[in-house]
C-alpha positions as CSV (number, residue, x, y, z in Angstrom):
1,X,25.2,-10.0,-18.8
2,X,25.7,-7.8,-15.9
3,X,22.4,-6.2,-16.6
4,X,20.5,-9.5,-16.4
5,X,22.0,-10.7,-13.4
6,X,21.1,-7.3,-11.6
7,X,17.7,-7.6,-12.9
8,X,17.4,-11.3,-11.5
9,X,19.0,-10.3,-8.3
10,X,16.7,-7.3,-7.8
11,X,13.8,-9.3,-9.0
12,X,14.6,-11.8,-6.2
13,X,15.0,-9.2,-3.4
14,X,11.6,-7.5,-4.5
15,X,10.0,-10.6,-4.3
16,X,11.1,-11.7,-0.9
17,X,10.7,-8.2,0.5
18,X,7.2,-8.2,-0.7
19,X,6.5,-11.6,0.7
20,X,7.9,-10.6,4.0
21,X,5.6,-7.3,4.0
22,X,2.6,-9.0,3.2
23,X,3.2,-11.9,5.7
24,X,2.9,-9.4,8.6
25,X,-0.9,-9.5,7.8
26,X,-1.1,-5.7,8.9
27,X,-1.1,-2.4,6.9
28,X,1.3,-0.7,9.4
29,X,4.4,-2.9,10.1
30,X,6.6,-2.1,13.0
31,X,9.9,-3.4,11.8
32,X,13.0,-1.4,11.1
33,X,14.9,-1.7,7.9
34,X,17.5,-3.6,9.8
35,X,15.0,-6.1,11.0
36,X,13.6,-6.7,7.8
37,X,17.0,-7.2,6.4
38,X,18.1,-9.6,9.1
39,X,14.8,-11.7,8.2
40,X,15.6,-11.7,4.6
41,X,19.3,-12.5,5.1
42,X,20.2,-9.1,3.5
43,X,21.9,-5.8,4.1
44,X,20.0,-2.8,5.6
45,X,21.3,-0.7,2.8
46,X,19.8,-3.3,0.4
47,X,16.5,-3.2,1.8
48,X,16.3,0.4,2.3
49,X,17.0,1.0,-1.1
50,X,14.3,-1.3,-2.3
51,X,11.8,0.2,0.5
52,X,12.6,3.6,-1.2
53,X,11.8,2.6,-4.4
54,X,8.3,0.8,-3.2
55,X,7.5,4.1,-1.7
56,X,8.5,6.2,-4.9
57,X,5.8,3.9,-6.9
58,X,3.3,4.6,-4.1
59,X,3.0,1.3,-2.7
60,X,4.3,1.8,1.0
61,X,4.9,4.7,3.2
62,X,8.1,4.8,5.3
63,X,8.4,6.2,8.7
64,X,11.0,5.9,11.3
65,X,10.5,1.9,12.5
66,X,7.3,1.4,10.4
67,X,6.3,0.7,7.0
68,X,2.7,1.4,5.9
69,X,1.2,-0.9,3.0
70,X,-0.7,1.6,0.6
71,X,-0.8,-0.8,-2.6
72,X,-1.3,-4.3,-1.3
73,X,-2.2,-5.6,-4.8
74,X,1.2,-4.1,-6.4
75,X,3.2,-5.9,-3.7
76,X,1.3,-9.3,-4.3
77,X,1.9,-9.1,-8.0
78,X,5.7,-8.5,-7.0
79,X,5.3,-11.3,-4.4
80,X,3.8,-13.7,-6.8
81,X,6.1,-12.8,-9.7
82,X,3.5,-12.0,-12.2
83,X,5.3,-8.9,-13.1
84,X,6.6,-5.6,-11.7
85,X,3.7,-3.1,-11.8
86,X,4.9,0.2,-13.2
87,X,4.1,3.7,-11.7
88,X,1.5,3.9,-14.7
89,X,-0.3,0.6,-13.5
90,X,0.8,-1.2,-16.4
91,X,2.9,-4.6,-15.7
92,X,6.4,-5.0,-16.6
93,X,7.4,-8.3,-17.0
94,X,10.5,-9.4,-14.8
95,X,13.5,-11.0,-16.5
96,X,13.8,-14.7,-15.4
């Protein structure tokens, strides 16, 4: 049960974070992790953890004060809740 709750919570954060990044309408976003966290009503540490995972998947590149979008299509899929793309390009269905 706790695992399902964590999946749903992380899914919601991933969805909101993806939407926030895409809403900036730029491939290079000049926002700190704290600014993103404030926009999303979350803690900086939580946003940083999710951004690092996005970076590990190759969806974004992180630099001090900037987030560069590398795979907009993957972010759109997460934002639209059509699945969580894996590194191999396969979709992993989100628990709802």
